[in-house]
BALOBA-1460 file (C-alpha; in Angstrom, 3 decimals):
// residues 339
<rec num="1" residu="x" x="-19.543" y="3.911" z="1.428"/>
<rec num="2" residu="x" x="-23.112" y="3.393" z="0.176"/>
<rec num="3" residu="x" x="-22.214" y="3.237" z="-3.542"/>
<rec num="4" residu="x" x="-20.131" y="4.902" z="-6.176"/>
<rec num="5" residu="x" x="-19.245" y="8.445" z="-5.148"/>
<rec num="6" residu="x" x="-21.378" y="8.145" z="-1.956"/>
<rec num="7" residu="x" x="-19.232" y="8.328" z="1.121"/>
<rec num="8" residu="x" x="-20.804" y="9.451" z="4.393"/>
<rec num="9" residu="x" x="-19.661" y="10.084" z="7.919"/>
<rec num="10" residu="x" x="-21.973" y="8.354" z="10.352"/>
<rec num="11" residu="x" x="-22.169" y="7.287" z="14.002"/>
<rec num="12" residu="x" x="-22.048" y="3.537" z="14.503"/>
<rec num="13" residu="x" x="-22.029" y="1.335" z="17.614"/>
<rec num="14" residu="x" x="-18.808" y="1.658" z="19.637"/>
<rec num="15" residu="x" x="-16.071" y="-0.851" z="18.954"/>
<rec num="16" residu="x" x="-15.555" y="-3.275" z="21.829"/>
<rec num="17" residu="x" x="-13.623" y="-6.396" z="22.874"/>
<rec num="18" residu="x" x="-15.472" y="-9.465" z="21.644"/>
<rec num="19" residu="x" x="-12.745" y="-12.196" z="21.806"/>
<rec num="20" residu="x" x="-9.847" y="-12.790" z="24.268"/>
<rec num="21" residu="x" x="-7.486" y="-12.234" z="21.365"/>
<rec num="22" residu="x" x="-8.844" y="-8.786" z="20.487"/>
<rec num="23" residu="x" x="-7.452" y="-5.342" z="21.199"/>
<rec num="24" residu="x" x="-9.518" y="-2.090" z="21.125"/>
<rec num="25" residu="x" x="-7.579" y="0.670" z="19.377"/>
<rec num="26" residu="x" x="-8.488" y="4.345" z="19.389"/>
<rec num="27" residu="x" x="-7.449" y="5.660" z="15.988"/>
<rec num="28" residu="x" x="-5.066" y="8.676" z="15.910"/>
<rec num="29" residu="x" x="-4.044" y="8.654" z="12.261"/>
<rec num="30" residu="x" x="-5.599" y="7.033" z="9.209"/>
<rec num="31" residu="x" x="-5.630" y="7.627" z="5.460"/>
<rec num="32" residu="x" x="-7.393" y="7.000" z="2.182"/>
<rec num="33" residu="x" x="-5.871" y="4.400" z="-0.146"/>
<rec num="34" residu="x" x="-5.736" y="4.400" z="-3.929"/>
<rec num="35" residu="x" x="-7.454" y="1.001" z="-3.794"/>
<rec num="36" residu="x" x="-10.385" y="2.712" z="-2.008"/>
<rec num="37" residu="x" x="-11.046" y="4.460" z="-5.319"/>
<rec num="38" residu="x" x="-12.012" y="1.272" z="-7.085"/>
<rec num="39" residu="x" x="-15.253" y="0.846" z="-5.087"/>
<rec num="40" residu="x" x="-15.597" y="4.652" z="-4.989"/>
<rec num="41" residu="x" x="-16.054" y="4.528" z="-8.749"/>
<rec num="42" residu="x" x="-17.845" y="1.243" z="-9.197"/>
<rec num="43" residu="x" x="-19.584" y="0.001" z="-5.972"/>
<rec num="44" residu="x" x="-23.206" y="-0.964" z="-6.455"/>
<rec num="45" residu="x" x="-25.790" y="0.802" z="-4.424"/>
<rec num="46" residu="x" x="-26.098" y="-0.621" z="-0.885"/>
<rec num="47" residu="x" x="-28.735" y="-0.098" z="1.849"/>
<rec num="48" residu="x" x="-26.325" y="-0.830" z="4.696"/>
<rec num="49" residu="x" x="-23.016" y="0.482" z="3.332"/>
<rec num="50" residu="x" x="-19.506" y="-0.637" z="3.957"/>
<rec num="51" residu="x" x="-17.163" y="0.720" z="6.620"/>
<rec num="52" residu="x" x="-14.039" y="1.923" z="4.882"/>
<rec num="53" residu="x" x="-10.302" y="2.247" z="5.688"/>
<rec num="54" residu="x" x="-7.515" y="-0.270" z="6.192"/>
<rec num="55" residu="x" x="-4.518" y="1.903" z="7.196"/>
<rec num="56" residu="x" x="-4.305" y="3.238" z="10.717"/>
<rec num="57" residu="x" x="-2.214" y="4.056" z="13.769"/>
<rec num="58" residu="x" x="-3.766" y="4.294" z="17.185"/>
<rec num="59" residu="x" x="-3.564" y="3.921" z="20.959"/>
<rec num="60" residu="x" x="-4.524" y="0.643" z="22.592"/>
<rec num="61" residu="x" x="-7.493" y="1.360" z="24.878"/>
<rec num="62" residu="x" x="-8.179" y="-2.288" z="26.017"/>
<rec num="63" residu="x" x="-6.922" y="-5.809" z="25.322"/>
<rec num="64" residu="x" x="-8.481" y="-9.259" z="25.696"/>
<rec num="65" residu="x" x="-7.340" y="-11.665" z="28.319"/>
<rec num="66" residu="x" x="-5.162" y="-13.638" z="25.856"/>
<rec num="67" residu="x" x="-3.214" y="-10.700" z="24.337"/>
<rec num="68" residu="x" x="0.516" y="-10.644" z="25.301"/>
<rec num="69" residu="x" x="2.425" y="-8.456" z="22.851"/>
<rec num="70" residu="x" x="0.602" y="-5.119" z="23.264"/>
<rec num="71" residu="x" x="-0.915" y="-3.385" z="26.214"/>
<rec num="72" residu="x" x="-3.164" y="-0.500" z="27.153"/>
<rec num="73" residu="x" x="-1.454" y="2.825" z="26.289"/>
<rec num="74" residu="x" x="0.757" y="1.401" z="23.495"/>
<rec num="75" residu="x" x="0.899" y="3.269" z="20.174"/>
<rec num="76" residu="x" x="0.417" y="0.643" z="17.443"/>
<rec num="77" residu="x" x="0.383" y="0.385" z="13.696"/>
<rec num="78" residu="x" x="-1.957" y="-2.028" z="11.969"/>
<rec num="79" residu="x" x="-1.229" y="-3.672" z="8.655"/>
<rec num="80" residu="x" x="-4.051" y="-3.507" z="6.055"/>
<rec num="81" residu="x" x="-4.944" y="-7.158" z="6.789"/>
<rec num="82" residu="x" x="-5.347" y="-8.826" z="10.164"/>
<rec num="83" residu="x" x="-3.684" y="-12.159" z="10.806"/>
<rec num="84" residu="x" x="-3.210" y="-14.718" z="13.648"/>
<rec num="85" residu="x" x="0.566" y="-14.793" z="13.354"/>
<rec num="86" residu="x" x="0.660" y="-18.523" z="14.019"/>
<rec num="87" residu="x" x="-0.731" y="-20.353" z="10.958"/>
<rec num="88" residu="x" x="1.484" y="-21.963" z="8.273"/>
<rec num="89" residu="x" x="1.282" y="-18.962" z="5.997"/>
<rec num="90" residu="x" x="1.916" y="-16.382" z="8.703"/>
<rec num="91" residu="x" x="4.980" y="-18.322" z="9.734"/>
<rec num="92" residu="x" x="6.174" y="-18.051" z="6.032"/>
<rec num="93" residu="x" x="5.721" y="-14.261" z="6.164"/>
<rec num="94" residu="x" x="2.558" y="-14.385" z="3.981"/>
<rec num="95" residu="x" x="0.065" y="-12.876" z="6.443"/>
<rec num="96" residu="x" x="-2.307" y="-11.784" z="3.678"/>
<rec num="97" residu="x" x="-3.052" y="-15.516" z="3.191"/>
<rec num="98" residu="x" x="-3.554" y="-16.216" z="6.907"/>
<rec num="99" residu="x" x="-5.933" y="-19.184" z="7.425"/>
<rec num="100" residu="x" x="-7.913" y="-17.260" z="10.048"/>
<rec num="101" residu="x" x="-7.272" y="-13.662" z="9.005"/>
<rec num="102" residu="x" x="-9.220" y="-11.097" z="7.065"/>
<rec num="103" residu="x" x="-9.632" y="-7.563" z="5.933"/>
<rec num="104" residu="x" x="-10.738" y="-4.393" z="7.709"/>
<rec num="105" residu="x" x="-14.110" y="-2.848" z="7.085"/>
<rec num="106" residu="x" x="-17.071" y="-4.113" z="5.074"/>
<rec num="107" residu="x" x="-20.291" y="-4.769" z="7.004"/>
<rec num="108" residu="x" x="-18.962" y="-6.913" z="9.818"/>
<rec num="109" residu="x" x="-15.862" y="-5.211" z="11.127"/>
<rec num="110" residu="x" x="-14.613" y="-1.707" z="11.886"/>
<rec num="111" residu="x" x="-12.777" y="0.231" z="9.241"/>
<rec num="112" residu="x" x="-9.618" y="2.277" z="9.765"/>
<rec num="113" residu="x" x="-11.409" y="5.497" z="8.682"/>
<rec num="114" residu="x" x="-13.165" y="5.694" z="12.019"/>
<rec num="115" residu="x" x="-12.527" y="6.604" z="15.643"/>
<rec num="116" residu="x" x="-11.957" y="3.144" z="17.035"/>
<rec num="117" residu="x" x="-11.361" y="-0.392" z="15.736"/>
<rec num="118" residu="x" x="-11.722" y="-3.849" z="17.238"/>
<rec num="119" residu="x" x="-8.551" y="-5.681" z="16.185"/>
<rec num="120" residu="x" x="-8.880" y="-9.441" z="15.955"/>
<rec num="121" residu="x" x="-5.746" y="-11.465" z="16.759"/>
<rec num="122" residu="x" x="-3.918" y="-8.465" z="18.180"/>
<rec num="123" residu="x" x="-0.747" y="-10.396" z="18.880"/>
<rec num="124" residu="x" x="-0.385" y="-11.432" z="15.197"/>
<rec num="125" residu="x" x="-1.479" y="-8.099" z="13.753"/>
<rec num="126" residu="x" x="-0.347" y="-5.040" z="15.684"/>
<rec num="127" residu="x" x="3.154" y="-3.668" z="16.017"/>
<rec num="128" residu="x" x="3.955" y="-1.326" z="18.914"/>
<rec num="129" residu="x" x="5.739" y="1.824" z="17.963"/>
<rec num="130" residu="x" x="8.544" y="3.321" z="20.108"/>
<rec num="131" residu="x" x="7.256" y="6.899" z="19.810"/>
<rec num="132" residu="x" x="4.349" y="9.041" z="20.927"/>
<rec num="133" residu="x" x="1.230" y="9.773" z="18.857"/>
<rec num="134" residu="x" x="2.392" y="13.255" z="17.927"/>
<rec num="135" residu="x" x="5.828" y="12.369" z="16.791"/>
<rec num="136" residu="x" x="7.073" y="14.202" z="13.662"/>
<rec num="137" residu="x" x="7.578" y="10.916" z="11.818"/>
<rec num="138" residu="x" x="3.969" y="9.869" z="12.140"/>
<rec num="139" residu="x" x="3.223" y="10.296" z="8.410"/>
<rec num="140" residu="x" x="6.070" y="7.976" z="7.528"/>
<rec num="141" residu="x" x="5.132" y="5.481" z="10.203"/>
<rec num="142" residu="x" x="1.582" y="5.426" z="8.880"/>
<rec num="143" residu="x" x="2.855" y="4.279" z="5.459"/>
<rec num="144" residu="x" x="4.044" y="1.107" z="7.072"/>
<rec num="145" residu="x" x="0.387" y="0.055" z="7.304"/>
<rec num="146" residu="x" x="0.257" y="-0.296" z="3.545"/>
<rec num="147" residu="x" x="1.894" y="1.807" z="0.903"/>
<rec num="148" residu="x" x="5.574" y="1.541" z="1.929"/>
<rec num="149" residu="x" x="5.207" y="-2.140" z="2.557"/>
<rec num="150" residu="x" x="3.362" y="-2.596" z="-0.684"/>
<rec num="151" residu="x" x="6.034" y="-0.767" z="-2.686"/>
<rec num="152" residu="x" x="8.607" y="-2.920" z="-0.970"/>
<rec num="153" residu="x" x="6.645" y="-6.093" z="-1.843"/>
<rec num="154" residu="x" x="6.531" y="-4.958" z="-5.483"/>
<rec num="155" residu="x" x="10.344" y="-4.477" z="-5.390"/>
<rec num="156" residu="x" x="10.918" y="-7.839" z="-3.793"/>
<rec num="157" residu="x" x="8.575" y="-9.628" z="-6.164"/>
<rec num="158" residu="x" x="10.376" y="-7.889" z="-9.098"/>
<rec num="159" residu="x" x="13.689" y="-9.106" z="-7.774"/>
<rec num="160" residu="x" x="15.234" y="-5.709" z="-7.584"/>
<rec num="161" residu="x" x="18.995" y="-6.143" z="-7.029"/>
<rec num="162" residu="x" x="22.007" y="-3.829" z="-6.664"/>
<rec num="163" residu="x" x="23.445" y="-2.468" z="-9.855"/>
<rec num="164" residu="x" x="20.412" y="-3.344" z="-12.025"/>
<rec num="165" residu="x" x="17.692" y="-1.339" z="-13.753"/>
<rec num="166" residu="x" x="14.258" y="-1.032" z="-12.191"/>
<rec num="167" residu="x" x="11.160" y="0.562" z="-13.684"/>
<rec num="168" residu="x" x="8.045" y="1.648" z="-11.848"/>
<rec num="169" residu="x" x="4.641" y="1.814" z="-13.583"/>
<rec num="170" residu="x" x="2.330" y="4.197" z="-11.744"/>
<rec num="171" residu="x" x="2.995" y="7.426" z="-9.955"/>
<rec num="172" residu="x" x="0.527" y="7.013" z="-7.057"/>
<rec num="173" residu="x" x="1.600" y="6.627" z="-3.465"/>
<rec num="174" residu="x" x="2.499" y="2.938" z="-3.928"/>
<rec num="175" residu="x" x="4.548" y="3.620" z="-7.052"/>
<rec num="176" residu="x" x="6.333" y="6.439" z="-5.266"/>
<rec num="177" residu="x" x="7.112" y="4.104" z="-2.327"/>
<rec num="178" residu="x" x="8.234" y="1.573" z="-4.957"/>
<rec num="179" residu="x" x="10.887" y="4.070" z="-6.023"/>
<rec num="180" residu="x" x="12.001" y="4.270" z="-2.392"/>
<rec num="181" residu="x" x="12.070" y="0.494" z="-2.162"/>
<rec num="182" residu="x" x="14.040" y="0.028" z="-5.365"/>
<rec num="183" residu="x" x="16.656" y="2.610" z="-4.291"/>
<rec num="184" residu="x" x="16.824" y="1.020" z="-0.823"/>
<rec num="185" residu="x" x="17.539" y="-2.380" z="-2.465"/>
<rec num="186" residu="x" x="20.334" y="-0.872" z="-4.551"/>
<rec num="187" residu="x" x="18.917" y="-0.407" z="-8.082"/>
<rec num="188" residu="x" x="21.446" y="1.528" z="-10.172"/>
<rec num="189" residu="x" x="18.757" y="3.147" z="-12.360"/>
<rec num="190" residu="x" x="15.140" y="3.693" z="-11.572"/>
<rec num="191" residu="x" x="12.792" y="4.596" z="-14.416"/>
<rec num="192" residu="x" x="9.525" y="6.123" z="-13.279"/>
<rec num="193" residu="x" x="6.580" y="5.987" z="-15.678"/>
<rec num="194" residu="x" x="4.363" y="8.953" z="-14.679"/>
<rec num="195" residu="x" x="3.117" y="12.258" z="-16.003"/>
<rec num="196" residu="x" x="1.948" y="14.357" z="-13.051"/>
<rec num="197" residu="x" x="4.417" y="17.107" z="-12.263"/>
<rec num="198" residu="x" x="4.111" y="16.968" z="-8.485"/>
<rec num="199" residu="x" x="4.448" y="13.207" z="-8.401"/>
<rec num="200" residu="x" x="7.361" y="13.194" z="-10.836"/>
<rec num="201" residu="x" x="9.180" y="15.752" z="-8.640"/>
<rec num="202" residu="x" x="8.641" y="13.537" z="-5.630"/>
<rec num="203" residu="x" x="9.813" y="10.438" z="-7.535"/>
<rec num="204" residu="x" x="13.026" y="12.219" z="-8.407"/>
<rec num="205" residu="x" x="13.497" y="13.184" z="-4.748"/>
<rec num="206" residu="x" x="13.033" y="9.543" z="-3.805"/>
<rec num="207" residu="x" x="15.666" y="8.399" z="-6.251"/>
<rec num="208" residu="x" x="14.147" y="8.063" z="-9.724"/>
<rec num="209" residu="x" x="16.911" y="8.622" z="-12.331"/>
<rec num="210" residu="x" x="14.720" y="8.740" z="-15.429"/>
<rec num="211" residu="x" x="11.138" y="9.838" z="-16.072"/>
<rec num="212" residu="x" x="8.950" y="8.476" z="-18.904"/>
<rec num="213" residu="x" x="5.806" y="10.584" z="-19.329"/>
<rec num="214" residu="x" x="4.527" y="8.835" z="-22.485"/>
<rec num="215" residu="x" x="1.855" y="6.152" z="-22.389"/>
<rec num="216" residu="x" x="1.094" y="3.012" z="-24.239"/>
<rec num="217" residu="x" x="3.359" y="1.997" z="-27.081"/>
<rec num="218" residu="x" x="5.260" y="5.323" z="-26.895"/>
<rec num="219" residu="x" x="6.191" y="4.568" z="-23.257"/>
<rec num="220" residu="x" x="7.291" y="1.067" z="-24.153"/>
<rec num="221" residu="x" x="9.493" y="2.440" z="-26.951"/>
<rec num="222" residu="x" x="10.966" y="5.096" z="-24.608"/>
<rec num="223" residu="x" x="11.922" y="2.676" z="-21.921"/>
<rec num="224" residu="x" x="13.562" y="0.364" z="-24.545"/>
<rec num="225" residu="x" x="15.576" y="3.371" z="-25.809"/>
<rec num="226" residu="x" x="16.696" y="4.109" z="-22.289"/>
<rec num="227" residu="x" x="17.862" y="0.450" z="-21.846"/>
<rec num="228" residu="x" x="19.672" y="-0.094" z="-25.126"/>
<rec num="229" residu="x" x="16.714" y="-1.963" z="-26.436"/>
<rec num="230" residu="x" x="16.759" y="-4.639" z="-23.656"/>
<rec num="231" residu="x" x="14.231" y="-3.442" z="-21.110"/>
<rec num="232" residu="x" x="14.406" y="-3.228" z="-17.322"/>
<rec num="233" residu="x" x="15.598" y="-6.071" z="-15.132"/>
<rec num="234" residu="x" x="12.771" y="-5.445" z="-12.607"/>
<rec num="235" residu="x" x="9.423" y="-3.794" z="-13.201"/>
<rec num="236" residu="x" x="7.060" y="-2.724" z="-10.421"/>
<rec num="237" residu="x" x="3.425" y="-2.622" z="-11.660"/>
<rec num="238" residu="x" x="1.518" y="-0.385" z="-9.158"/>
<rec num="239" residu="x" x="-1.735" y="0.377" z="-11.002"/>
<rec num="240" residu="x" x="-3.735" y="-2.717" z="-11.796"/>
<rec num="241" residu="x" x="-5.289" y="-1.624" z="-15.143"/>
<rec num="242" residu="x" x="-4.776" y="-3.925" z="-18.117"/>
<rec num="243" residu="x" x="-2.896" y="-1.266" z="-20.022"/>
<rec num="244" residu="x" x="-0.462" y="-0.678" z="-17.106"/>
<rec num="245" residu="x" x="0.203" y="-4.469" z="-16.929"/>
<rec num="246" residu="x" x="0.703" y="-4.580" z="-20.685"/>
<rec num="247" residu="x" x="3.288" y="-1.863" z="-20.419"/>
<rec num="248" residu="x" x="4.949" y="-3.535" z="-17.438"/>
<rec num="249" residu="x" x="5.458" y="-6.892" z="-19.234"/>
<rec num="250" residu="x" x="6.503" y="-5.150" z="-22.440"/>
<rec num="251" residu="x" x="9.330" y="-3.152" z="-20.834"/>
<rec num="252" residu="x" x="10.771" y="-6.162" z="-18.935"/>
<rec num="253" residu="x" x="13.855" y="-7.669" z="-20.484"/>
<rec num="254" residu="x" x="14.259" y="-11.376" z="-21.168"/>
<rec num="255" residu="x" x="14.817" y="-13.205" z="-17.896"/>
<rec num="256" residu="x" x="13.467" y="-10.230" z="-15.877"/>
<rec num="257" residu="x" x="10.669" y="-10.031" z="-13.431"/>
<rec num="258" residu="x" x="7.444" y="-8.081" z="-12.904"/>
<rec num="259" residu="x" x="6.222" y="-7.426" z="-9.343"/>
<rec num="260" residu="x" x="2.552" y="-6.613" z="-9.500"/>
<rec num="261" residu="x" x="0.792" y="-4.959" z="-6.543"/>
<rec num="262" residu="x" x="-1.936" y="-2.959" z="-8.297"/>
<rec num="263" residu="x" x="-5.231" y="-4.626" z="-7.641"/>
<rec num="264" residu="x" x="-6.036" y="-6.287" z="-10.987"/>
<rec num="265" residu="x" x="-9.058" y="-4.919" z="-12.749"/>
<rec num="266" residu="x" x="-8.945" y="-7.571" z="-15.502"/>
<rec num="267" residu="x" x="-9.015" y="-11.367" z="-15.211"/>
<rec num="268" residu="x" x="-6.127" y="-12.133" z="-17.667"/>
<rec num="269" residu="x" x="-2.507" y="-11.061" z="-17.935"/>
<rec num="270" residu="x" x="-1.688" y="-9.448" z="-21.347"/>
<rec num="271" residu="x" x="1.117" y="-10.636" z="-23.638"/>
<rec num="272" residu="x" x="1.123" y="-14.167" z="-22.314"/>
<rec num="273" residu="x" x="3.084" y="-15.648" z="-25.183"/>
<rec num="274" residu="x" x="5.884" y="-13.030" z="-25.269"/>
<rec num="275" residu="x" x="6.380" y="-13.274" z="-21.545"/>
<rec num="276" residu="x" x="6.500" y="-17.057" z="-21.804"/>
<rec num="277" residu="x" x="9.118" y="-17.109" z="-24.495"/>
<rec num="278" residu="x" x="11.239" y="-14.392" z="-22.795"/>
<rec num="279" residu="x" x="11.181" y="-16.295" z="-19.463"/>
<rec num="280" residu="x" x="9.751" y="-13.348" z="-17.654"/>
<rec num="281" residu="x" x="8.679" y="-13.963" z="-14.081"/>
<rec num="282" residu="x" x="5.382" y="-12.421" z="-13.030"/>
<rec num="283" residu="x" x="4.876" y="-12.340" z="-9.265"/>
<rec num="284" residu="x" x="3.271" y="-10.331" z="-6.489"/>
<rec num="285" residu="x" x="-0.192" y="-9.888" z="-4.946"/>
<rec num="286" residu="x" x="-1.514" y="-8.334" z="-1.758"/>
<rec num="287" residu="x" x="1.537" y="-7.263" z="0.192"/>
<rec num="288" residu="x" x="2.071" y="-9.119" z="3.538"/>
<rec num="289" residu="x" x="3.088" y="-5.765" z="5.016"/>
<rec num="290" residu="x" x="3.040" y="-7.278" z="8.548"/>
<rec num="291" residu="x" x="6.161" y="-9.211" z="7.474"/>
<rec num="292" residu="x" x="7.959" y="-6.070" z="6.497"/>
<rec num="293" residu="x" x="7.241" y="-3.658" z="9.333"/>
<rec num="294" residu="x" x="10.171" y="-4.645" z="11.511"/>
<rec num="295" residu="x" x="12.497" y="-4.510" z="8.568"/>
<rec num="296" residu="x" x="11.428" y="-1.040" z="7.400"/>
<rec num="297" residu="x" x="10.769" y="0.557" z="10.788"/>
<rec num="298" residu="x" x="14.422" y="1.361" z="11.615"/>
<rec num="299" residu="x" x="14.911" y="3.074" z="8.322"/>
<rec num="300" residu="x" x="11.906" y="5.301" z="8.976"/>
<rec num="301" residu="x" x="12.923" y="6.104" z="12.548"/>
<rec num="302" residu="x" x="16.500" y="6.948" z="11.423"/>
<rec num="303" residu="x" x="15.271" y="9.113" z="8.546"/>
<rec num="304" residu="x" x="16.898" y="7.024" z="5.900"/>
<rec num="305" residu="x" x="13.597" y="6.819" z="4.022"/>
<rec num="306" residu="x" x="10.752" y="9.375" z="4.115"/>
<rec num="307" residu="x" x="7.684" y="7.696" z="2.662"/>
<rec num="308" residu="x" x="5.433" y="10.065" z="4.645"/>
<rec num="309" residu="x" x="6.068" y="12.668" z="1.925"/>
<rec num="310" residu="x" x="3.401" y="10.947" z="-0.213"/>
<rec num="311" residu="x" x="0.826" y="12.637" z="2.021"/>
<rec num="312" residu="x" x="0.040" y="15.948" z="0.455"/>
<rec num="313" residu="x" x="-3.371" y="16.662" z="2.124"/>
<rec num="314" residu="x" x="-4.515" y="16.373" z="5.763"/>
<rec num="315" residu="x" x="-8.144" y="16.300" z="6.888"/>
<rec num="316" residu="x" x="-10.386" y="15.438" z="9.787"/>
<rec num="317" residu="x" x="-12.964" y="12.617" z="9.794"/>
<rec num="318" residu="x" x="-15.550" y="15.099" z="8.529"/>
<rec num="319" residu="x" x="-13.457" y="15.825" z="5.506"/>
<rec num="320" residu="x" x="-13.093" y="12.166" z="4.358"/>
<rec num="321" residu="x" x="-15.814" y="12.332" z="1.636"/>
<rec num="322" residu="x" x="-14.019" y="15.285" z="0.052"/>
<rec num="323" residu="x" x="-10.695" y="13.475" z="0.468"/>
<rec num="324" residu="x" x="-12.047" y="10.670" z="-1.744"/>
<rec num="325" residu="x" x="-13.063" y="13.254" z="-4.390"/>
<rec num="326" residu="x" x="-9.694" y="14.975" z="-4.233"/>
<rec num="327" residu="x" x="-7.768" y="11.756" z="-4.728"/>
<rec num="328" residu="x" x="-10.118" y="10.544" z="-7.407"/>
<rec num="329" residu="x" x="-9.709" y="13.820" z="-9.359"/>
<rec num="330" residu="x" x="-5.895" y="13.785" z="-8.837"/>
<rec num="331" residu="x" x="-5.921" y="16.875" z="-6.677"/>
<rec num="332" residu="x" x="-4.109" y="14.830" z="-4.008"/>
<rec num="333" residu="x" x="-1.668" y="11.954" z="-4.014"/>
<rec num="334" residu="x" x="-2.695" y="10.593" z="-0.674"/>
<rec num="335" residu="x" x="-4.962" y="12.043" z="2.127"/>
<rec num="336" residu="x" x="-4.099" y="11.584" z="5.771"/>
<rec num="337" residu="x" x="-6.851" y="11.726" z="8.406"/>
<rec num="338" residu="x" x="-6.048" y="13.110" z="11.863"/>
<rec num="339" residu="x" x="-8.307" y="12.377" z="14.866"/>
């Protein structure tokens, strides 16, 4: 990406093993993330460009001499952040705060929207999958690299519990996976705040019991009506805009919790005083999806959850620039890239 609305497919030097803890992965599936649309709409012009993509599955082509948990030929899924797996924060299941980790892409490291990636700290980052690269569940397995784990993180941060009311702000791929997560954790009612017909239909299929298509104050009033004036116990904020966060905190009942996973576009949290006096917990952040893969993987393999349904367009690497456009213009929920 060279700037706003300027995504190009280029040939770059081949990825290669640089450290004994590295793995070289040939990408078989990748995707475009909603968070990629923030730089797509706002990135300043660059002469060198940033390599893009942080969600991918691929085959291990080679490993460094210190790698022990994956081997050549393994099919692996990579979380959207790489981590050493051994530092204090990794041991706590907070791999996105790894003391030695980092993020895919930029100017210094390969991005997932490419043919191959050098994976630092392969033992702490990659998870081997017990299927082949053409397995029918590949779309759902790909969501474990980000959106399913992120939706789950939102539900966890929002303290979703059995028998309670959850609300999801945002009908993108993460919000839709948040519906799956809330249902999986036992929420009795799940209120989806969204207005796009295709996404609303998918939310209902995933377990949403109520749909609120209004926005702003009208949406807040409608959720309050649906909850006897009290609000939801748990609210998953999956957008990041200030208005979405204002809606989220305004529909949370006293003593409830907001799990925010939308990348914040503002520096302050709205309604600070009401949330303080109502003892509302606000938690969340970049999801440590590496901590959740083993938990969610059996449900995907057994077909108990189908997060791969969020992919409604498939393209090749050559079609990635148009994939960005399609997602930005709401023609697609989430675009998958096949290599």
